N, C-alpha and C positions, 0 to 999 in steps of 0.2 A: 595032767592037772592044768586046768585052763589057764592062761595068762592074763594079768590084771590088766584091763583097759583104762587108759588115762581119759579125763575128762574130755568132754564135748568141745573142741576148739572154737565154737560158734555161741554157745550159751553157758558152757562152763559147766554142765549138769554131770552128774555121776552116774547118772540112770542111762547106763550103756549095755548094750546085748550083741551079742554076735547072733546074725542072723543067716540061715543057709536057704538056698534057692537053685531050682533046676533039678534036672534028674541025670544019671548016669554022666556021662564024660561032660554034659553042660552043666555041671554042678558048681556053684560057687559058694562064697561065703564074703559078708562084710559087715564092719562095725556099724549101728545103728543106734543114734540118740532117741530114746522115748520120750524126751522133753520138746525139742525143736524138729525133729524129725530128719534131722541131718545122715546121709548117709556116706559111709567111708568108701576105700577104693575096694575094690574086688581082690580078694584072695582065693587060690586053687583049694586051700584048706582054712582050718580055723587058725593055725598059728600063724600062716602069712598074713591074713585079713588081720588079725589082731598086731602084727607087728605094723602094717601100714597104716592103721588105727593110729597107732600110738606115736608114728613119725609125723615130726613137725618141722616144717622147714623155718630156716631164720629169714624173717622179713626184708632184712638186708639184702638177700639176695634175689629176691622177687621182683618181678619189673614193676612198671607204674601204672601198667594196664592200657596203655596206648600202642603195643606191639612195636616191633622194629622200626628203628627211624631211617627213613628214607631219604636221601639227600641231593 
């Protein structure tokens, strides 16, 4: 049974699909927003790709976009 995918973190659309690509050992899966085109992190299988799409990071733990401070 397929896992439910959360809304797009960028446009909040619920029109999300799992896409597979590649062949054989080089096959991968990722979540894809059919509205804004955002692609999620790649997983080795659909469950891993779903889990990665649904993972949201706390903004407080993210950096400010300036990289490490050098002093």
